[in-house]
Rosetta silent file (secondary structure, phi, psi, omega in degrees, C-alpha in Angstrom):
SEQUENCE: XXXXXXXXXXXXXXXXXXXXXXXXXXXXXXXXXXXXXXXXXXXXXXXXXXXXXXXXXXXXXXXXXXXXXXXXXXXXXXXXXXXXXXXXXXXXXXXXXXXXXXXXXXXXXXXXXXXXXXXXXXXXXXXXXXXXXXXXXXXXXXXXXXXXXXXXXXXXXXXXXXXXXXXXXXXXXXXXXXXXXXXXXXXXXXXXXXXXXXXXXXXXXXXXXXXXXXXXXXXXXXXXXXXXXXXXXXXXXXXXXXXXXXXXXXXXXXXXXXXXXXXXXXXX
SCORE:     score description
SCORE:     0.000 S_00000001
   1 L     0.000  136.778  178.270    9.304  -45.728   11.310 S_00000001
   2 E  -121.246  150.153  172.018   10.274  -42.390    9.742 S_00000001
   3 E  -104.091  111.814 -174.656    8.747  -38.927    9.969 S_00000001
   4 E  -103.744  129.550  179.103    8.835  -37.509    6.438 S_00000001
   5 E  -106.300  132.324  177.651    8.531  -33.784    5.784 S_00000001
   6 E  -134.941  156.901  171.662    7.442  -32.500    2.387 S_00000001
   7 E  -119.549  134.694 -178.447    6.578  -29.182    0.809 S_00000001
   8 E  -124.390  142.772  172.179    3.850  -29.005   -1.812 S_00000001
   9 E  -111.544  143.268  177.987    2.843  -26.274   -4.275 S_00000001
  10 E  -155.879  148.655  168.769   -0.611  -26.177   -5.774 S_00000001
  11 L   -91.064  111.322 -172.887   -3.065  -24.179   -7.818 S_00000001
  12 H   -82.601    6.001 -173.977   -6.163  -24.455   -5.634 S_00000001
  13 H   -52.126  -43.882 -172.478   -8.655  -23.417   -8.325 S_00000001
  14 H   -97.768   13.214 -173.962  -10.161  -26.867   -8.804 S_00000001
  15 L  -124.706  160.253 -178.060  -10.037  -28.057   -5.193 S_00000001
  16 L   -93.089   31.487  179.240  -12.072  -27.701   -2.013 S_00000001
  17 L   104.231 -177.600 -178.476   -9.076  -26.577    0.034 S_00000001
  18 L   -80.858  -50.190 -171.184   -6.123  -28.379    1.574 S_00000001
  19 L   -77.240  139.981 -176.980   -7.689  -30.354    4.403 S_00000001
  20 L   -56.969  145.440  179.679   -9.725  -33.450    3.656 S_00000001
  21 L  -136.422  162.046  179.664  -13.529  -33.118    3.656 S_00000001
  22 L   -55.781  -33.370 -178.477  -16.418  -35.563    3.314 S_00000001
  23 L   -78.882   -7.958  179.153  -16.920  -34.505   -0.292 S_00000001
  24 L    74.422 -161.999  179.776  -13.307  -35.257   -1.193 S_00000001
  25 L    55.259   48.132  172.847  -11.300  -33.476   -3.914 S_00000001
  26 L  -114.787  167.133  178.561   -8.913  -31.729   -1.569 S_00000001
  27 H   -61.356  -42.473  179.202   -5.137  -31.432   -1.786 S_00000001
  28 H   -59.668  -43.039  179.517   -4.780  -33.772    1.192 S_00000001
  29 H   -57.676  -45.642 -177.605   -6.970  -36.389   -0.502 S_00000001
  30 H   -69.397  -38.432  178.578   -4.809  -36.392   -3.627 S_00000001
  31 H   -65.070  -46.642 -179.080   -1.536  -36.497   -1.690 S_00000001
  32 H   -64.187  -37.860  178.352   -2.662  -39.386    0.497 S_00000001
  33 H   -65.272  -38.743  179.109   -3.961  -41.290   -2.527 S_00000001
  34 H   -66.398  -37.256  179.209   -0.616  -40.815   -4.306 S_00000001
  35 H   -67.694  -41.625  176.757    1.258  -42.104   -1.241 S_00000001
  36 H   -60.763  -44.107 -178.934   -0.984  -45.184   -1.041 S_00000001
  37 H   -63.111  -35.000 -178.032   -0.436  -45.830   -4.750 S_00000001
  38 H   -79.017  -42.876 -170.628    3.320  -45.529   -4.297 S_00000001
  39 H  -110.717  -18.772 -173.131    3.832  -47.459   -1.053 S_00000001
  40 L    77.880    7.794 -175.082    0.630  -49.429   -0.441 S_00000001
  41 L  -108.543  127.985  177.457    0.559  -47.749    2.956 S_00000001
  42 L   -83.935  118.396 -179.695   -2.441  -45.741    4.225 S_00000001
  43 L  -125.935  161.100  171.698   -1.140  -42.603    5.942 S_00000001
  44 L  -115.370  121.934  179.691   -2.615  -39.394    7.295 S_00000001
  45 L   -90.715  153.974 -179.019   -0.693  -36.264    6.431 S_00000001
  46 E  -124.263  114.131 -178.275   -0.577  -33.204    8.681 S_00000001
  47 E   -86.467  166.381  178.349   -0.306  -29.790    7.028 S_00000001
  48 L   -72.142  -12.742  179.540    1.071  -26.569    8.457 S_00000001
  49 L   170.659  176.835  179.299   -2.456  -25.173    8.201 S_00000001
  50 L   -93.719  153.513  162.619   -5.585  -25.111    6.123 S_00000001
  51 L  -126.797  143.863 -177.057   -6.272  -23.243    2.916 S_00000001
  52 L   -76.408  171.219  176.204   -9.833  -22.644    1.764 S_00000001
  53 L   -55.977  131.989  177.516  -11.401  -23.698   -1.515 S_00000001
  54 L    85.019   -6.690  178.951   -9.794  -21.828   -4.399 S_00000001
  55 L   -88.850  147.256 -174.343   -6.775  -20.692   -2.364 S_00000001
  56 E  -108.824  171.166  175.707   -3.296  -21.564   -3.632 S_00000001
  57 E  -143.109  129.345  170.076    0.042  -22.429   -2.045 S_00000001
  58 E   -84.178  -39.938  177.135    3.590  -21.734   -3.151 S_00000001
  59 E  -140.900  103.841  174.528    4.942  -23.552   -0.090 S_00000001
  60 E  -117.022  106.508  178.656    2.645  -25.724    2.031 S_00000001
  61 E   -77.551  150.243  171.600    4.632  -27.999    4.367 S_00000001
  62 E  -152.806  163.485  178.330    3.216  -31.291    5.651 S_00000001
  63 E  -141.374  163.368  175.638    4.517  -34.395    7.384 S_00000001
  64 E  -160.950  155.373  177.240    3.515  -38.021    7.923 S_00000001
  65 E   -93.668  138.382 -178.311    4.865  -41.166    9.559 S_00000001
  66 E  -146.931  148.308  173.518    5.784  -44.061    7.307 S_00000001
  67 L   -99.684    2.347 -179.629    7.460  -47.440    7.521 S_00000001
  68 L   -64.254  142.374  179.650    8.343  -47.326    3.818 S_00000001
  69 L  -100.281   10.362  178.845   12.024  -47.799    3.016 S_00000001
  70 L   -58.800  128.112  178.927   11.852  -45.865   -0.267 S_00000001
  71 L   -57.438  143.131 -176.364   14.930  -43.573   -0.391 S_00000001
  72 H   -56.479  -37.873 -175.545   14.077  -39.925    0.213 S_00000001
  73 H   -67.580  -11.827 -179.350   15.534  -38.814   -3.105 S_00000001
  74 H   -96.857  -15.332 -174.398   12.966  -40.934   -4.989 S_00000001
  75 H   -62.564  -46.232 -172.645    9.811  -39.659   -3.313 S_00000001
  76 H   -60.552  -51.898 -179.342    9.428  -36.384   -5.152 S_00000001
  77 H   -63.349  -40.488 -177.529    9.613  -37.753   -8.683 S_00000001
  78 H   -66.827  -43.265  179.825    7.501  -40.783   -7.801 S_00000001
  79 H   -70.218  -41.915 -178.932    4.713  -38.781   -6.154 S_00000001
  80 H   -62.919  -26.599  175.941    4.630  -36.077   -8.819 S_00000001
  81 L   -74.715  -10.749 -178.857    4.091  -38.787  -11.416 S_00000001
  82 L  -113.924    1.273 -178.515    0.957  -39.825   -9.509 S_00000001
  83 L  -105.941  155.919  172.448   -0.456  -36.340   -8.757 S_00000001
  84 L   -59.095  156.450 -173.954   -2.538  -33.989  -10.914 S_00000001
  85 L   -67.779  -14.011  179.419   -0.423  -31.472  -12.847 S_00000001
  86 L   -98.902   13.655  173.603   -1.560  -28.587  -10.620 S_00000001
  87 E  -130.686  124.853 -178.217   -0.157  -30.233   -7.453 S_00000001
  88 E  -139.781  127.019  172.384    3.602  -30.678   -7.120 S_00000001
  89 E   -76.974  129.614 -175.207    5.820  -31.881   -4.280 S_00000001
  90 E  -112.884  -20.283 -178.252    8.910  -29.647   -4.230 S_00000001
  91 E  -146.532  143.497  177.236   10.934  -30.806   -1.182 S_00000001
  92 E  -140.093  132.634  174.333   11.353  -34.048    0.771 S_00000001
  93 E  -156.440  160.406  174.700   13.393  -34.690    3.927 S_00000001
  94 E   -93.787  139.143 -177.887   13.336  -36.800    7.069 S_00000001
  95 E  -129.255  166.596  178.937   12.708  -34.954   10.335 S_00000001
  96 L   -59.097  153.788 -176.420   12.609  -35.924   14.034 S_00000001
  97 L   -64.036  -25.079 -179.156    9.585  -37.936   15.158 S_00000001
  98 L   -88.953    2.100  177.387    8.392  -35.088   17.408 S_00000001
  99 L   -72.131  139.862  177.177    8.319  -32.585   14.533 S_00000001
 100 L  -136.459  126.526 -173.505    4.841  -31.302   13.611 S_00000001
 101 L   -58.472  -34.639 -179.447    4.222  -29.121   10.563 S_00000001
 102 L   -87.768  -50.216 -175.427    1.653  -26.926   12.313 S_00000001
 103 L   -69.874  -26.382 -178.442    2.886  -26.826   15.894 S_00000001
 104 L   -87.824  -10.476 -178.590    6.533  -26.370   14.897 S_00000001
 105 E   -69.311  139.592 -179.076    5.855  -23.481   12.480 S_00000001
 106 E  -107.256  -37.624 -177.997    7.118  -20.072   13.626 S_00000001
 107 E  -142.320  140.054  175.209    6.111  -17.692   10.852 S_00000001
 108 E  -127.665  140.857  177.324    3.670  -17.866    7.950 S_00000001
 109 E  -122.306  129.508  172.848    3.416  -15.485    5.027 S_00000001
 110 E  -110.985  147.327  173.163    0.385  -15.080    2.790 S_00000001
 111 E  -119.331  134.046  172.979    0.283  -13.117   -0.443 S_00000001
 112 E  -118.113  129.977 -174.313   -2.863  -11.561   -1.865 S_00000001
 113 E  -115.844  129.337  177.714   -2.709  -10.375   -5.486 S_00000001
 114 E  -117.789  125.771  172.984   -4.937   -7.778   -7.123 S_00000001
 115 E   -88.762  108.101 -177.873   -4.830   -7.106  -10.851 S_00000001
 116 L   -92.514    9.870  179.540   -5.503   -3.377  -11.036 S_00000001
 117 L   -84.112  162.172 -176.767   -5.353   -3.215  -14.829 S_00000001
 118 L   -68.543  -31.763 -179.090   -8.392   -2.651  -16.996 S_00000001
 119 L  -115.101  128.212  179.079   -8.055   -6.028  -18.686 S_00000001
 120 L   -67.805  154.217  176.760   -7.368   -9.177  -16.642 S_00000001
 121 L   -81.342  116.904 -175.921   -4.373  -11.341  -17.484 S_00000001
 122 L   -64.455  -25.632 -177.509   -5.767  -14.475  -19.123 S_00000001
 123 L   -85.051  -22.687 -178.455   -2.764  -16.494  -17.953 S_00000001
 124 L  -113.423   12.107 -171.435   -2.950  -15.358  -14.315 S_00000001
 125 L   -61.056  -27.236 -179.907   -6.728  -14.993  -14.036 S_00000001
 126 L   -86.713   -4.904 -176.558   -7.024  -17.823  -11.490 S_00000001
 127 L  -115.263    0.324 -176.516   -4.301  -16.363   -9.258 S_00000001
 128 L  -136.006  141.849  170.241   -5.380  -12.716   -9.132 S_00000001
 129 E   -85.856  126.014 -176.947   -8.455  -10.804   -8.058 S_00000001
 130 E   -91.059  124.639  177.624   -9.324   -8.396  -10.877 S_00000001
 131 L  -134.398   91.286 -175.285  -10.247   -4.823   -9.864 S_00000001
 132 L   -74.656  -15.851 -179.786  -10.252   -2.546  -12.946 S_00000001
 133 L   -74.371  157.075 -178.680  -11.516    0.494  -11.028 S_00000001
 134 L   -65.890  131.577  177.303   -9.119    3.118   -9.662 S_00000001
 135 L  -115.849  142.302  174.832   -7.734    2.318   -6.217 S_00000001
 136 L   -85.348   93.243 -174.824   -6.091    4.733   -3.794 S_00000001
 137 H   -68.826  -32.138  178.197   -2.939    2.703   -3.225 S_00000001
 138 H   -64.006  -40.994  179.418   -1.449    5.209   -0.778 S_00000001
 139 H   -67.399  -38.742  179.037   -4.510    4.904    1.452 S_00000001
 140 H   -65.585  -41.602  177.939   -4.365    1.102    1.260 S_00000001
 141 H   -63.350  -38.263  178.607   -0.684    1.114    2.213 S_00000001
 142 H   -67.744  -41.677  179.618   -1.462    3.387    5.161 S_00000001
 143 H   -64.685  -31.642 -178.483   -4.348    1.184    6.305 S_00000001
 144 H   -62.855  -30.013 -176.974   -2.127   -1.873    6.177 S_00000001
 145 H   -62.459  -29.343 -173.916    0.086   -0.454    8.951 S_00000001
 146 H   -70.359  -21.383 -177.160   -2.683   -0.754   11.540 S_00000001
 147 H   -86.032  -10.977 -178.757   -2.794   -4.536   11.465 S_00000001
 148 L   -74.127  137.326 -179.772    0.891   -4.967   12.391 S_00000001
 149 E   121.300 -170.963  177.377    1.517   -5.984   15.995 S_00000001
 150 E  -100.540  118.703 -175.200   -0.189   -8.221   18.546 S_00000001
 151 E  -143.237  165.502  166.114   -3.952   -7.761   18.516 S_00000001
 152 E   -88.170  113.966 -173.856   -7.259   -9.504   18.988 S_00000001
 153 L   -98.350   30.388 -179.868   -8.314  -10.036   15.364 S_00000001
 154 H   -54.262  -38.376 -178.932  -11.923  -11.033   16.056 S_00000001
 155 H   -63.404  -24.745 -177.993  -13.130   -8.349   13.623 S_00000001
 156 H  -108.675   22.261  178.609  -11.113  -10.012   10.855 S_00000001
 157 L  -114.153  148.069  175.062  -12.087  -13.602   11.653 S_00000001
 158 L   -58.767  145.583  175.922  -14.886  -15.685   10.199 S_00000001
 159 L   -63.244  -18.998 -179.747  -17.964  -15.949   12.396 S_00000001
 160 L   -88.110    3.025 -179.162  -17.445  -19.717   12.144 S_00000001
 161 L   -59.570  134.236 -179.275  -14.045  -19.524   13.814 S_00000001
 162 L  -108.660    7.685 -179.359  -13.728  -22.099   16.599 S_00000001
 163 L   -68.982  139.557 -179.961  -10.447  -20.817   18.057 S_00000001
 164 L   -72.774  -26.487  177.132  -10.528  -20.114   21.793 S_00000001
 165 L  -130.402  137.993  177.208   -8.333  -17.038   21.308 S_00000001
 166 L  -105.049   15.220  177.900   -8.253  -14.604   18.394 S_00000001
 167 E   -82.282  125.858  177.405   -5.033  -12.950   19.536 S_00000001
 168 E  -140.146  165.903  177.011   -2.309  -13.199   16.906 S_00000001
 169 E  -118.326  124.589  173.124    0.872  -11.330   16.027 S_00000001
 170 E  -100.580  117.141 -177.143    1.473   -9.825   12.598 S_00000001
 171 E   -82.354  -40.663 -176.465    5.194   -9.215   12.165 S_00000001
 172 E  -145.333  148.004  173.558    5.183   -7.584    8.742 S_00000001
 173 E  -149.831  121.099 -177.504    2.689   -6.301    6.191 S_00000001
 174 E  -140.905  156.951  177.950    3.734   -4.732    2.930 S_00000001
 175 E  -117.684  132.241  178.963    2.362   -3.798   -0.463 S_00000001
 176 E  -126.215  127.622 -179.311    4.398   -4.268   -3.656 S_00000001
 177 E  -106.475  124.154 -179.733    3.228   -2.928   -7.029 S_00000001
 178 E  -109.263  113.644 -179.845    4.449   -4.687  -10.170 S_00000001
 179 L  -107.140   11.703 -174.637    3.959   -2.692  -13.366 S_00000001
 180 L   -65.619  -24.197 -177.622    6.207   -4.847  -15.565 S_00000001
 181 L   -97.697    5.473  179.910    3.266   -6.413  -17.396 S_00000001
 182 L   -65.363  143.608  178.321    1.463   -3.148  -18.191 S_00000001
 183 L   -77.720  137.382 -179.693    0.706   -2.572  -21.840 S_00000001
 184 L   -57.850  140.860  176.226    2.631    0.353  -23.428 S_00000001
 185 L    83.244    0.613  178.953    0.627    3.540  -23.835 S_00000001
 186 L  -107.365  166.222  179.521   -1.949    2.644  -21.190 S_00000001
 187 L  -117.316   81.675 -175.492   -2.494    4.044  -17.717 S_00000001
 188 L  -103.390  167.415  177.828   -2.778    0.931  -15.606 S_00000001
 189 L   -98.476   -9.925  178.868   -2.295    0.285  -11.887 S_00000001
 190 L    82.724 -169.934  176.775   -0.314   -2.911  -12.316 S_00000001
 191 E   -98.053  124.111 -174.303   -0.421   -6.047  -10.193 S_00000001
 192 E  -107.052  113.392 -179.331   -0.685   -5.177   -6.505 S_00000001
 193 E  -103.899  133.516  174.323    0.722   -7.796   -4.134 S_00000001
 194 E  -114.122  124.818  178.475    0.117   -7.718   -0.381 S_00000001
 195 E  -111.716  123.223 -178.695    2.431   -9.813    1.813 S_00000001
 196 E  -126.093  121.736 -177.259    1.331  -10.447    5.402 S_00000001
 197 E  -115.965  129.839 -179.532    3.563  -12.387    7.815 S_00000001
 198 E  -150.120  178.509  178.519    2.433  -13.568   11.241 S_00000001
 199 L   -85.037   -7.139  177.969    2.710  -16.285   13.854 S_00000001
 200 L   172.050  161.436 -176.631   -0.667  -17.663   12.825 S_00000001
 201 L  -136.549  148.126  178.026   -3.903  -16.738   11.074 S_00000001
 202 L   -89.220  165.707  179.531   -7.602  -17.181   11.749 S_00000001
 203 L   -58.085  126.123  178.077  -10.149  -18.534    9.287 S_00000001
 204 L    66.742    9.614 -172.959  -10.616  -16.016    6.438 S_00000001
 205 H   -58.214  -51.127 -177.743   -8.432  -13.493    8.296 S_00000001
 206 H   -65.847  -39.070 -178.441   -6.293  -12.357    5.357 S_00000001
 207 H   -67.988  -33.950  177.074   -9.262  -12.270    2.986 S_00000001
 208 H   -72.817  -39.347  174.003  -11.307  -10.107    5.376 S_00000001
 209 H   -57.758  -45.086 -178.593   -8.349   -7.771    5.844 S_00000001
 210 H   -67.841  -39.199  177.148   -8.084   -7.518    2.071 S_00000001
 211 H   -61.053  -35.798  178.640  -11.817   -6.945    1.607 S_00000001
 212 H   -73.529  -41.204  177.699  -11.577   -4.063    4.079 S_00000001
 213 H   -63.613  -34.890  176.943   -8.458   -2.623    2.428 S_00000001
 214 H   -63.248  -37.944  176.514  -10.245   -2.716   -0.929 S_00000001
 215 H   -65.690  -34.377  174.837  -12.998   -0.558    0.558 S_00000001
 216 H   -65.562  -43.797  178.499  -10.314    1.880    1.709 S_00000001
 217 H   -62.260  -29.587  179.491   -8.862    1.885   -1.799 S_00000001
 218 L   -85.745   -2.386  179.505  -12.310    2.620   -3.212 S_00000001
 219 L    84.261    9.947 -179.163  -12.760    5.563   -0.841 S_00000001
 220 L   -83.801  -19.602  177.442  -15.526    3.899    1.190 S_00000001
 221 L  -138.158  164.393  176.054  -13.400    3.874    4.348 S_00000001
 222 L   -98.630  154.969  178.901  -10.435    5.809    5.731 S_00000001
 223 L   -55.129  -40.439 -178.209   -7.059    4.187    6.483 S_00000001
 224 L   -68.169  -11.972  176.560   -7.466    4.849   10.222 S_00000001
 225 H   -63.091  -25.894  179.952  -10.688    2.836   10.183 S_00000001
 226 H   -60.045  -40.644  178.163   -8.515   -0.305   10.283 S_00000001
 227 H   -66.845  -40.801  179.096   -7.491    0.560   13.844 S_00000001
 228 H   -65.021  -37.947  179.562  -11.070    1.272   14.892 S_00000001
 229 H   -64.189  -43.245  177.521  -12.225   -2.024   13.405 S_00000001
 230 H   -57.503  -44.698 -176.559   -9.608   -3.943   15.394 S_00000001
 231 H   -65.158  -30.269 -176.814  -10.741   -2.296   18.629 S_00000001
 232 H   -72.809  -24.706  179.757  -14.396   -3.217   18.086 S_00000001
 233 L    50.525   47.774 -176.157  -13.659   -6.987   18.005 S_00000001
 234 L  -143.674  118.953 -178.651  -16.778   -7.476   15.899 S_00000001
 235 H   -56.381  -31.026 -179.048  -16.854   -9.128   12.462 S_00000001
 236 H   -64.460  -20.611 -176.550  -19.695   -6.787   11.452 S_00000001
 237 H   -77.777  -23.295 -175.682  -17.315   -3.827   11.715 S_00000001
 238 L   -90.603  175.141 -179.573  -14.992   -5.052    8.943 S_00000001
 239 L   -81.461 -171.592 -178.259  -15.456   -5.254    5.194 S_00000001
 240 L   -72.038  166.883  175.966  -16.435   -8.233    3.023 S_00000001
 241 L   -83.182  118.850 -178.300  -14.354  -11.374    2.576 S_00000001
 242 L   -65.506  157.410 -178.944  -12.241  -10.945   -0.569 S_00000001
 243 L   -58.070  144.640 -175.035  -12.337  -13.606   -3.275 S_00000001
 244 H   -69.612  -30.067 -170.531  -10.283  -16.706   -2.530 S_00000001
 245 H   -66.174  -19.015  178.770   -8.447  -16.893   -5.863 S_00000001
 246 H   -82.059   -6.837 -172.747   -6.205  -13.928   -5.072 S_00000001
 247 E   -99.547  137.220  178.216   -4.797  -15.604   -1.950 S_00000001
 248 E  -139.254  130.956  169.435   -1.679  -17.771   -1.808 S_00000001
 249 E   -71.275  112.230 -168.992    0.131  -19.345    1.120 S_00000001
 250 E   -88.410  -45.012 -174.460    3.542  -17.964    0.264 S_00000001
 251 E  -160.821  143.283  173.016    5.947  -19.327    2.857 S_00000001
 252 E  -124.771  129.688 -175.302    6.069  -21.184    6.194 S_00000001
 253 E  -114.589  144.584  178.806    9.185  -20.833    8.340 S_00000001
 254 E  -128.418  155.350  166.365   10.620  -23.091   11.054 S_00000001
 255 L   -67.585  128.576 -172.782   13.579  -22.880   13.363 S_00000001
 256 H   -56.980  -33.814 -175.799   16.132  -24.960   11.484 S_00000001
 257 H   -64.375  -27.157 -179.222   17.052  -27.038   14.530 S_00000001
 258 H   -73.283  -15.132  179.473   13.559  -28.577   14.759 S_00000001
 259 H   -91.289  -11.610 -173.829   14.058  -30.028   11.274 S_00000001
 260 L   -88.383  135.920  172.450   17.381  -31.698   12.065 S_00000001
 261 L   -73.988  161.323  179.732   17.727  -35.343   12.985 S_00000001
 262 H   -58.977  -37.015 -179.875   19.985  -36.260   15.924 S_00000001
 263 H   -65.683  -36.227  178.947   22.567  -37.629   13.503 S_00000001
 264 H   -69.673  -37.603  177.856   22.658  -34.326   11.632 S_00000001
 265 H   -65.298  -41.714 -179.641   23.115  -32.392   14.873 S_00000001
 266 H   -63.160  -36.982 -179.671   25.936  -34.732   15.892 S_00000001
 267 H   -64.649  -26.472 -178.963   27.681  -34.183   12.549 S_00000001
 268 L   -75.091    0.000    0.000   27.806  -30.464   13.225 S_00000001
């Protein structure tokens, strides 16, 4: 038996999220079906976390146990030939049997993208939230600072959250503005990317943070309101949940040693 670790990228536009659901059509459903088609073996994959319907992933790690003897170097090409074109396996390796994609993860980074130009990009329309109105980017950057640290994020969690604790740590939060695609002679705001890195995230947490930051950018709230919202520990205190299509699971990080087999450690 082997524990196989893979990383998958996907455009989540046409799917009901990563984790399998009764209605089907999730990323997990398609991955498991491709593995069955390839090996004849029914497996259950375990992702590093969930993504909601319409949310994308640049790097979503998952693992599963298999008795298949297919060489690791053949898995990626074989699975990608059996997956829809908007789902692609990008990395394959064998890991220790006690490795778990969710429990072993140390840091996760999400990116939320806002197209602040007057006209949406037809090629990126499914990956960006379009906001043609003027945003106060300085105020949004200032508001972003308040979420960094260890806090109870109840105000930024879905009311349906089932977690026993809403305490999480946000290590970094930054805003990057890309104006490279602006049309000459226009006065656009560019593509505004928000990167938020933490030890874990609650259901809808990043999207609620972004919905609140958008209200700050629109002048409906002040940057310091982010701190007050955190203190209230009440979902009603925060802004709306931003659209899912602007959100992407950007990166999941592990301590390298948890990925190494005993033989690899011995070789070192």
